[in-house]
C-alpha positions as CSV (number, residue, x, y, z in Angstrom):
1,X,131.3,86.5,-10.0
2,X,130.8,83.7,-7.5
3,X,128.7,83.9,-4.4
4,X,129.7,82.0,-1.2
5,X,126.9,81.8,1.4
6,X,127.6,81.2,5.1
7,X,127.8,77.4,4.8
8,X,130.2,77.5,1.8
9,X,132.4,80.2,3.4
10,X,132.5,78.4,6.8
11,X,133.4,75.0,5.2
12,X,136.8,76.4,4.0
13,X,137.8,78.0,7.3
14,X,138.8,75.2,9.5
15,X,141.4,76.4,12.1
16,X,144.0,73.8,11.1
17,X,144.3,75.7,7.8
18,X,143.3,79.2,8.9
19,X,145.7,79.8,11.8
20,X,148.8,78.9,9.6
21,X,147.4,81.1,6.8
22,X,147.2,84.0,9.2
23,X,150.7,83.4,10.4
24,X,152.0,83.3,6.8
25,X,150.0,86.5,6.0
26,X,151.5,88.5,8.9
27,X,155.0,87.2,8.0
28,X,154.5,88.3,4.4
29,X,153.9,91.5,2.6
30,X,150.6,93.2,2.0
31,X,149.0,96.7,1.8
32,X,146.5,97.4,4.5
33,X,145.2,101.0,4.6
34,X,143.5,102.3,7.8
35,X,139.9,101.3,8.1
36,X,137.1,103.8,7.6
37,X,134.9,104.1,10.6
38,X,131.5,105.8,10.4
39,X,128.8,106.3,13.1
40,X,125.3,105.5,12.1
41,X,122.2,107.0,13.7
42,X,118.8,105.8,12.7
43,X,116.2,107.2,15.1
44,X,117.1,105.9,18.5
45,X,119.3,103.2,17.1
46,X,123.1,103.6,17.0
47,X,125.6,101.6,15.0
48,X,129.1,101.6,13.5
49,X,130.1,100.9,9.9
50,X,133.7,99.7,9.2
51,X,135.1,99.6,5.7
52,X,138.3,97.5,5.6
53,X,140.4,97.1,2.4
54,X,143.6,95.1,1.8
55,X,145.6,93.7,-1.1
56,X,148.6,91.5,-1.6
57,X,151.3,90.5,-4.1
58,X,149.5,87.2,-4.4
59,X,147.0,89.0,-6.7
60,X,144.0,89.5,-4.5
61,X,142.2,92.6,-3.4
62,X,139.5,92.4,-0.7
63,X,137.1,94.9,0.9
64,X,135.0,94.1,3.9
65,X,132.0,96.1,5.0
66,X,131.0,95.4,8.6
67,X,128.0,96.8,10.5
68,X,128.0,96.7,14.3
69,X,124.8,97.4,16.2
70,X,125.2,96.5,19.9
71,X,121.4,97.0,20.5
72,X,120.5,94.0,18.3
73,X,120.7,91.7,21.3
74,X,117.4,93.0,22.5
75,X,115.9,92.1,19.1
76,X,117.3,88.6,19.1
77,X,119.7,89.5,16.3
78,X,123.5,89.3,16.1
79,X,125.3,92.5,16.8
80,X,127.5,92.2,13.7
81,X,126.7,91.8,10.0
82,X,129.3,91.8,7.3
83,X,129.9,91.2,3.6
84,X,133.2,90.5,1.9
85,X,134.1,91.3,-1.7
86,X,137.1,89.6,-3.3
87,X,138.7,91.1,-6.5
88,X,141.6,90.4,-8.9
89,X,144.2,92.8,-7.7
90,X,145.7,93.1,-11.2
91,X,142.5,94.1,-13.0
92,X,139.9,95.0,-10.3
93,X,137.6,92.3,-11.7
94,X,135.1,91.1,-9.1
95,X,135.8,87.4,-8.2
96,X,133.4,86.6,-5.4
97,X,131.1,87.8,-2.7
98,X,131.5,85.9,0.6
99,X,129.7,85.8,3.9
100,X,131.5,88.4,5.9
101,X,130.1,87.2,9.2
102,X,131.9,83.9,8.8
103,X,135.1,85.5,7.6
104,X,135.1,87.9,10.6
105,X,134.3,85.4,13.2
106,X,136.7,82.7,12.1
107,X,139.6,85.1,11.4
108,X,139.1,86.8,14.8
109,X,139.1,83.5,16.6
110,X,142.1,82.3,14.6
111,X,144.1,85.5,15.4
112,X,143.3,85.0,19.1
113,X,144.7,81.5,18.9
114,X,147.7,82.7,16.8
115,X,148.5,85.3,19.5
116,X,148.1,82.6,22.2
117,X,150.6,80.4,20.4
118,X,153.3,83.0,21.2
119,X,152.0,84.3,24.5
120,X,150.1,81.7,26.5
121,X,152.1,79.3,28.7
122,X,152.8,76.0,26.9
123,X,151.0,74.1,29.7
124,X,147.9,76.3,29.5
125,X,144.8,74.2,29.5
126,X,142.0,76.1,31.2
127,X,140.2,78.6,29.0
128,X,137.7,81.2,30.2
129,X,135.6,82.8,27.5
130,X,133.6,86.0,28.1
131,X,130.7,86.5,25.6
132,X,128.4,84.2,23.7
133,X,128.4,85.7,20.2
134,X,129.7,84.3,16.9
135,X,133.4,84.8,17.8
136,X,133.1,83.5,21.4
137,X,131.5,80.3,20.2
138,X,134.5,79.5,18.1
139,X,137.2,80.1,20.7
140,X,137.6,76.7,22.2
141,X,138.1,75.1,18.8
142,X,140.5,77.8,17.8
143,X,142.6,77.8,21.0
144,X,142.8,74.0,20.9
145,X,145.0,74.5,17.8
146,X,147.5,76.4,19.9
147,X,147.4,74.8,23.4
148,X,146.1,71.6,24.9
149,X,142.8,73.0,26.1
150,X,140.9,70.5,28.2
151,X,138.6,72.7,30.3
152,X,136.4,75.5,29.1
153,X,134.4,78.0,31.2
154,X,132.0,80.5,29.8
155,X,130.7,83.7,31.3
156,X,128.1,86.1,30.0
157,X,126.2,89.0,31.5
158,X,123.1,87.0,30.7
159,X,123.6,83.8,32.7
160,X,121.1,81.8,30.6
161,X,123.2,82.5,27.6
162,X,126.3,81.1,29.2
163,X,124.4,78.0,30.4
164,X,123.1,77.4,26.9
165,X,126.5,77.7,25.2
166,X,128.1,75.5,27.8
167,X,125.5,72.9,27.1
168,X,126.2,73.2,23.4
169,X,129.9,72.8,23.9
170,X,129.4,69.8,26.0
171,X,127.4,68.3,23.2
172,X,130.4,68.9,20.9
173,X,132.7,67.0,23.3
174,X,134.1,69.9,25.4
175,X,134.5,69.8,29.2
176,X,132.5,73.0,29.5
177,X,130.8,74.8,32.3
178,X,129.1,78.2,32.8
179,X,130.7,80.5,35.3
180,X,128.5,82.5,37.6
181,X,131.3,84.1,39.7
182,X,133.5,86.0,37.1
183,X,136.2,86.9,39.6
184,X,136.7,83.3,40.7
185,X,136.7,82.1,37.1
186,X,139.3,84.7,36.0
187,X,141.6,83.9,39.0
188,X,141.7,80.2,38.0
189,X,142.0,80.6,34.3
190,X,145.2,80.1,32.3
191,X,143.8,82.0,29.3
192,X,141.0,84.6,29.7
193,X,139.5,85.4,26.3
194,X,137.1,88.4,26.0
195,X,134.9,88.5,22.9
196,X,132.2,91.0,23.9
197,X,131.0,94.5,22.8
198,X,131.4,95.8,26.3
199,X,131.8,99.6,26.9
200,X,132.7,99.1,30.6
201,X,135.6,96.9,31.9
202,X,134.6,93.4,32.8
203,X,138.0,92.0,33.9
204,X,140.0,93.5,36.7
205,X,143.8,93.3,36.8
206,X,143.8,92.2,40.5
207,X,142.0,89.0,39.4
208,X,144.6,87.8,36.9
209,X,146.9,85.1,38.1
210,X,150.7,85.1,37.6
211,X,151.5,83.4,34.3
212,X,148.0,84.0,32.8
213,X,147.3,85.2,29.4
214,X,144.6,87.9,28.8
215,X,143.2,87.9,25.3
216,X,141.1,91.0,24.4
217,X,139.5,90.6,21.0
218,X,136.0,92.1,21.4
219,X,136.4,95.9,21.7
220,X,137.6,97.8,18.6
221,X,136.7,101.5,19.2
222,X,137.9,104.1,21.8
223,X,134.4,103.9,23.5
224,X,134.7,100.1,24.1
225,X,136.6,98.3,26.7
226,X,136.8,94.8,28.3
227,X,139.6,95.2,30.8
228,X,140.4,97.8,33.4
229,X,143.8,99.7,33.3
230,X,145.2,97.5,36.1
231,X,145.2,94.6,33.7
232,X,148.2,96.1,32.0
233,X,150.2,97.0,35.1
234,X,153.1,94.6,35.4
235,X,152.1,92.7,32.3
236,X,153.8,92.3,28.9
237,X,151.5,93.8,26.3
238,X,151.2,92.8,22.7
239,X,148.9,94.0,19.9
240,X,147.7,92.6,16.6
241,X,148.6,95.8,14.7
242,X,149.7,99.4,15.6
243,X,146.2,100.5,14.8
244,X,145.2,99.1,18.2
245,X,147.0,101.9,19.9
246,X,144.6,104.4,18.3
247,X,141.4,102.4,18.3
248,X,141.3,100.3,21.5
249,X,139.6,101.8,24.5
250,X,141.3,99.3,26.8
251,X,144.8,100.5,25.7
252,X,143.8,104.2,25.6
253,X,142.5,104.0,29.2
254,X,145.7,102.2,30.4
255,X,147.9,104.8,28.7
256,X,145.9,107.7,30.2
257,X,146.2,106.3,33.7
258,X,149.9,105.4,33.4
259,X,149.6,101.6,33.7
260,X,150.8,101.2,30.2
261,X,153.4,103.3,28.3
262,X,152.8,103.5,24.6
263,X,156.4,102.6,23.8
264,X,156.2,99.6,26.2
265,X,154.0,97.5,23.9
266,X,156.3,94.6,23.1
267,X,155.3,93.6,19.6
268,X,152.7,93.2,16.9
269,X,151.5,90.0,15.4
270,X,153.7,90.8,12.4
271,X,156.8,91.1,14.7
272,X,156.0,87.8,16.3
273,X,155.3,86.0,13.0
274,X,158.4,87.3,11.4
275,X,160.5,86.4,14.4
276,X,161.9,90.0,14.9
277,X,160.4,90.1,18.4
278,X,159.9,87.3,21.0
279,X,156.7,86.4,22.8
280,X,156.3,85.0,26.3
281,X,159.7,85.0,28.2
282,X,158.8,83.0,31.3
283,X,156.1,80.8,32.9
284,X,155.3,83.4,35.6
285,X,154.9,86.6,33.6
286,X,151.5,87.9,32.7
287,X,150.8,88.6,29.0
288,X,148.0,90.7,27.4
289,X,147.1,90.5,23.7
290,X,144.9,93.3,22.4
291,X,143.4,92.9,18.9
292,X,141.1,95.3,17.0
293,X,141.2,93.2,13.8
294,X,143.0,93.6,10.5
295,X,141.9,93.6,6.9
296,X,144.9,91.4,6.3
297,X,143.2,88.6,8.3
298,X,140.1,89.0,6.2
299,X,142.0,88.8,3.0
300,X,143.9,85.7,4.2
301,X,140.6,84.0,5.1
302,X,138.9,85.0,1.9
303,X,141.8,83.7,-0.1
304,X,141.4,80.3,1.6
305,X,137.8,80.2,0.5
306,X,138.6,81.1,-3.1
307,X,141.4,78.6,-3.3
308,X,139.2,75.8,-1.8
309,X,136.6,76.5,-4.5
310,X,139.3,76.6,-7.2
311,X,140.5,73.2,-6.0
312,X,137.0,71.8,-6.0
313,X,137.0,71.3,-2.2
314,X,133.9,73.5,-1.8
315,X,131.2,74.7,-4.1
316,X,129.9,78.3,-4.3
317,X,126.2,78.8,-3.4
318,X,125.6,80.1,-6.9
319,X,127.3,81.8,-9.8
320,X,126.1,85.3,-10.6
321,X,126.0,86.7,-14.1
322,X,129.3,88.5,-14.8
C-alpha cells in the first residue's frame, strides 16, 4: 500500500485537472451511500466525525474519515483533519492512504468553482471570500479557473487573519484586500463565497446585489449556517447533491421560514454536469449554490492522485509493507 503525504497529494490536485475531473465524475455513474455522522464529546470538547464512502465503475473504492472540531481555532490548530483510503473496487485490496485534508480542501474549492462555472455571471470578476481556513485559501485559484477573477476581498471574524491572508495572496500575485465592512463588501461582490464553520448567519439577503452569485460551501450540518433565510428569497437555488436538503442548516432555515420551497431547488451538480438542467438564465438573476460535500468528489480527487503516481508524475511519500 502506498502512502501519499500532504505534499504528494497536493501536487496532483491542480485545479486545471481537478475541476474537469469533478465535472466528469458528476456526469458519470458512481455509488455514493449517505455519509455517517457521529457527534464526539471528550470532556468539554465537541466535534463531529464523518465517514464518507464511494465507488465507481472505474474500479476504485474510497472511504474518507473526517474529524471536525470547531474549537481548534483557539488552540492554533485547523478545525478539520481527514484521512483518505483508496482501494481496488474489484478486490477490496488497499491501494493507498492519502492526506484527507488536501483531498477535502481541493475538491471543495474545485466544486465551488464548478458550481460557479454554471451559475456566476460570465463577466464576474470580483470575488469576496469569507473565512481563512484551508478551503478559503484555495478559492481565488479555483474560481480563476471558472471566471476571470481580477479582484479578491477577504473577510474573517478575526480581522488580523483576513489581513494576513490578503497579504499572502498579494505575494502570490492576486489583487487582494481585507474587508472590514462585511455588508459593503457583499454589496459590491460578483461572487460571495463562504467557507466557514459558522453556526449563525453571516450574510444577509438584503446585501446581495442583483446578478450576484452566493456560494455556500462551509456549513454541512443542520446546526451550521452561513446565510440568513432572506438570501434565498427571489434567488435561483442549486445544490451539490440532494443530501444538502437534509444536512444544510441554511436550507433548512429557509424552508422553515418559507423563503425557499423544497421543490423550488433548480438542480444538483449532477443535473448541471449532465446537461439535464440549466444554470444561470440571465445576467440579473441572483443565484445561490449550497454544497455540503460529496464522497464522489473525494473519490475523483483521490483517483487523480493515484493516476498521477501511476504515470510517474508524482512520487508517494513511502511504500508501506503490503
